[in-house]
N, C-alpha and C positions, 0 to 999 in steps of 0.2 A: 500518589499511588505508585507502587513499584511496577517495573515492567514484567510482562508475562512472557515466558518462553513459549514460543509457538512451534509446534511440531505437526507432522502430517496427521497425527492422531487427534489433536485438539484444534487445529486451524479452523475448520468449518464451523465448529461449535462456537468458538470465540467470535468469529466474524458474523455469524448468523444471529447471535444473541446480543450483539452490541451495535449501535447505530453509527459509531465513530471510532475507527481503529487506525492507529498509526503503526506502521511496521518498519523496523530497521533490519534490513538484510545485511549481515555482517559475518566476519570470521575472526578468530583469535589472532591469526598471523598478520592481519591487515592493520598497518599503522594508522591510516586515516580512520578506520573503524574504531580503533582504541581512542583516538582523539575526539571523535564524535560522541562516544558513549556517555561522558559526563554531561554534555550539552543535552542529549536526549533524556538522560535520567532526571536532570533538573527540570526540564519541560514537563516530564511526567508528574513531578511533584506540584508544579504550578497549575496543571490542568488535570486535577484529580477526577473530573467528570468524564474524561476520555480514557480509552484503553490504549496503552502503549505496549506493543509486542515486539519481540526480537526473534528473528529467524537466523540461527547459526547455519550458514550455507554449507559448511563442512559436514555437519551432523544431519542436515535436512536437504540434501541435494535435489530431492524430488520437488520440494516447494520452490526452491530457487529456479529450477527448470520450468515449472508450471507458470511462473511469472516472467520468464525470459530474462532473469537476472544475469547480466554478463559483467557487471562492474559493481564493486562494493566499496564503501557502504552505499546502499540504495534505500531511500526513504519512499514508502508508499503510504497513501492515505486512502482508506476505504470508508465511504459514507453510505449507510443503508445498502450494504452489499455491492456497491459500485466503486471501482477504483477510480478516484477523481484526481489523483496526483501520483506520479512516480518519477523519481529523478535520482540518478547516481551522484555521489559526492558528499563530503562531510560539510554539512551546513553550519555556519556560525549561529549562535543563539538568536540574534535578531532575525535572520532569514528563516529559521525554524518557526519562530513566533509568527512571522508573516504568513508562512504556509498554513499554519494552524488557523489563523484568523480568516484567511481567504477561504479555507475549506469550511469553516463554521458559517461563513456568509453565503455559501452556495444555495441557490434555490433548487432543492432536490426534485421538485416537480418538473422544472425546466431541464434538469440533468436527465431524468428518466425519459422525458419526451425526446431529447436529443439522442439518447442511446437507442430508443425505439426506432427513430428515423434512420439512424445509421444501420441498424439491423435490417430494416425493411429494404434499404438501398442495396445492401450486400445480397439479400435474398433475390431481389429483382435483377441485379447484375448477374448473379450466378445462373438464374433461370434463362437469361438472355444468352449466356455463353454455354450453358449446359454443364457448368461446374457445380460442385457441391459448395454451399456456403461454409465459411470458416466459423467455428463455434467457439 
């Protein structure tokens, strides 16, 4: 499967309608981004059951800002609308394969429970201090 260009207009639709999305935050001027691109594209061909998206941080600064992207390339993995991996750096093919396999192996019920626990802890902490929880 070829990669999908993600924009602020289609991002939510792509992530909401697919259970497993990999996202490469990149820019044309970025040398490591250009070296990672063929690795990412080959992985998208090997894993045609997954959605591989690319966010051009120059064309989509709002998306980059929303995810706090400060270094590119950054790879993010979203499973069932939960970001389960995010790391800057151009990964070699074996490392990318490892990330994909680890993300496939996640127990998403356990991940959702952990996310809920963290959200409850933040809410409890903010009510103790009178601060608003971060969302």
